N, C-alpha and C positions, 0 to 999 in steps of 0.2 A: 764384517761390521754390520750390526743391525740397522735396518732402515726405519726412519721415523715416519709413520704414516698419519700422524696427527694433522688435522686440518689447520692450515695457517690462516689466522684472522687477517682480514684486509685492514688497511689504514682507516682511521676514523674520518678522515677527510675525503674518503672515496665517495663517488656519486653513481647512482643507478644509471646505467647506460640507456635504459628504457624511458627515463624521465625526459619529457620534451623540453627544449630550451625556451620555447615561447608558445603562447596560446594559439597564435595564428597558424603556426606550422602544425599544431596538434589537431585542432578540431574546426577552426573557422576558415571558410573559403573567402574568396573575394566578395566584397559587399557585406561582410558580417554574417553570411549564411553559415549554418552549421553543416556538419558532414552529410546529414540526411536531407539537406535543402531547406530546413526550417529556419525562421528567424529565432533569435535568442529568447523572445517572449512568447513563442508559438508552441502550442501543445500538439502532440501527435493525435491522429484521428482515433476516435474511440469506437470500439465495437462492443455492444452489450447485449446479452441475451439471458432472460430469466428462465427458470424451469428446465434446466438441462440435465438434471440428475433425477431419474424417476424414483429411486429408493428414498430420497430425502423429502422432508416436508416442504422445503423451499431451497432453491439453488440459483446460481447465476454464474455467468462466464463473461470475462472481460478481456479485450485485446487492446494493447497500446503498441501498435506496430509489432515488434518482436517480443514484447512482454505479454505473457499469457497466464491468466490466473483463473482458477475455478473454485467456487465456494459452495459448501453444502450446509444447510441448517436442519436440525432434526427436532422432533417433537419434545416439548418440555418433559423432563423426567424428575421424579422426586429425588432430592439430595439425600445421600446416605448419612443420616444423623442417628447416633446411638441413643440419644435421650432427648427429652423435650427441650432442654435448655439450649441445645445446639440448633434447634429449628429457628428460622428467621422469618420475618414478615415481608422481606423483599426477596425477589428471585435473584438469580445469578446467571451470568454468561460465562461459559467455558469455551475458550478459544484455543484451537490447535493450528499453528502456522507451520508449514513444511515446504521446503524447497525440494522438488523432485530430484532424484539422483541424476537425471539427465538434463536438468534445467540450465546448467551453465557449461562453460568450457571444461572446468575441472569437475570430475564426477564426485557427487556427494554421497554421504552415508544414508542408508535406509532409516537409521535411527535419527531422532531429533538432535541437532547439533546446538551449540551455544547460541548462535544467531537466530535459529528457529525458535528457541525458547524465549529469547528476548523479544522477537517480533510478535510472538503469541501474547505476551503481556501488554505490549504496546497496542496491539489490535483490540484486546479486551478493554483497555482504558479508553480507546477511541469510540467503541460501540456502546458501552454501558450508559453514558449520559443521554443517548438517543432512544433508549428502550424503556418502556413503562414497566420497570421491574416489580412494582407493587401489584401488578395484575396477576402474577403467578408466584405467590409466596411459597417459600421452601422448595421451589422447583428450579431447575437449571436448564438452560437452552444450550445445546452443543453446536458450535460453529467451527467447521473444519475448512481450512484454506490450503490449497495446493498450488504452488507456483510451477506451472508446466515449463515455462521458458522465462528466463530472467535477463532482461536487457535494460535494467534501470527502472526506478520508481515502482518497485514491486510492492513495497509496503503501502504506498499511496493507492495503487491499483487494488490491493487487497481490502482496504478500508471501503472504497467505493463499491467493490463487488460484494462484500459482506453486507453492506447496507441494503443493496438491492435484493440479496438472498433472504434477509430477514423480512423485508416487505413481501417477498414472494411467499414466505411461509406464514403470512398473516400474523406475525408477531406484533403486538401493539407498540407503536413508536411515536415519539414526539416529533421526530424529523428524520430525514434521510441523510446520514452522514456521508461526506465525500472526502477523499484524500487528495492532497496536493503535495508536490515535491519540487524543490529548487536546488540546483547545484551552483556554486559560485566560487570564483577565485579572482582576487583583485577587484576590478570594476566590472568584470564580465559575469553575467548571471544566465543560467540555462534553466528555463522553465520546463518541467517534465523531462528531466535529463535521461539520456541513454546510459548504458552500463559504462561505456568508455568515458563519457563526460563525468560520471560520478567518480570513477577511479582517478581521473585527472584532478578533479577539484578536491578530493580527499588528500592527495599528495601536495597540491599547491604548485604554482608555477612561478619561477623567478623569485622565490623568497617572499611571495605575497603574504601579508599577515592575515588577511581575511580569506578563508577558504573552507570548504566543507559542503555537506548536504543537509538540507533543511526539509523535514517532512511534517505535515500538519494534518490532523483530523479535524474537520470543520462541520458545524451545524448551520447551514445558511439561513434557515428560517429565524433562528434566534441570534444569528451573528455571533456565535460563540465558538471558541476553540476547545475541542474535547480532548485532544492529545497533541503534544508537540515533541518532536525528536530531532536532535541535531548532532551531527558528527563533524568535528573540526573546530575552527575558531571563528567567532563572529563578534564584531564590535557592537556596543549597545545601540548606536545610531542606525546601523544596518538592520539589526534585529527589529527595532521599532518600525522601520520602513517596510520590512518584509511582512510583518504582522498586519500592518495597515492595508497591504495589497491583497491579503488572503480573501477577503469578502468578494472583491471583484472577480478574481480568478475562479473562486468556487461557484459563482453564480452560473457560469457556462456549463460546468460539469453537472451541477444540480438540475438544470433544465433538461439536459440529455437523459439523466436517470429518470426524471419524472415522466418524460415523453415515452421512454421504453416501458416503464411500469404501467402507464395509462394504456398503451397499445396492448400490453399483455392482458390487462383486465378486460378490455373491450373484446379481445379475441376469445377469452374464456366465457364471457356472457353470450357472445354469438354462438359459440359451439354448444353451450347449454341450451339455448333456445332452439337450435336446430335439432338437437336430440329429443327435445320435448315434442316438436312437430312430427318427428318420425314415429314416436309412440302413439 
């Protein structure tokens, strides 16, 4: 008698055994502390460094604990237009976002995957309002982002890193864009979530209606949102509340980016003066 090797589908009422029964058992310790010791509204320590890629016009590197992103910006190049009608009076930003094959637990392809292409478009939308595109008509600036290690908030880290890299490349800008991310489920919110917190909030806990991950590209000087991306479900009241909190949260990151950029400019001026003295 032939054996039926077809896979038997599980019942519709089955539940993933990996799904936590409650939030406290999953990520929160006693006193409301997260697994890494932070409070729910506390951000990870940021490490920023511009000018890390010698072959690029401008570059930057950012670390948010175990999330590590590097960005390169190259000289403006003329857009390939076959006739005069296709030429534009405004420049363009071309963004390529890629997770390294070794960035996560599961190995990724060397080719761009669907989420890489989606994040590339989101990154472009977040950066374009901050750049003076009229300064280089019919030219495009290439921005390449590589996530070396992904432990949550990778898109937010990429936006901040790309903004610093554009400034390092001396691209004319209106403001330094920064990225922010929040994960939430029920009444609990995680600012600057880790990978485990993002996965938990995307699934939801105990049937909570509000759950997901909320990422914003923000221009602090103008108090404007340049890009917003949300996965999951969010109520209008919570959405309005989270948007109102963006400015306060972005101010801290913006100050850090400004300080790093100012320090890099001073170091460049000092090294230039020292080389002149040697001559």
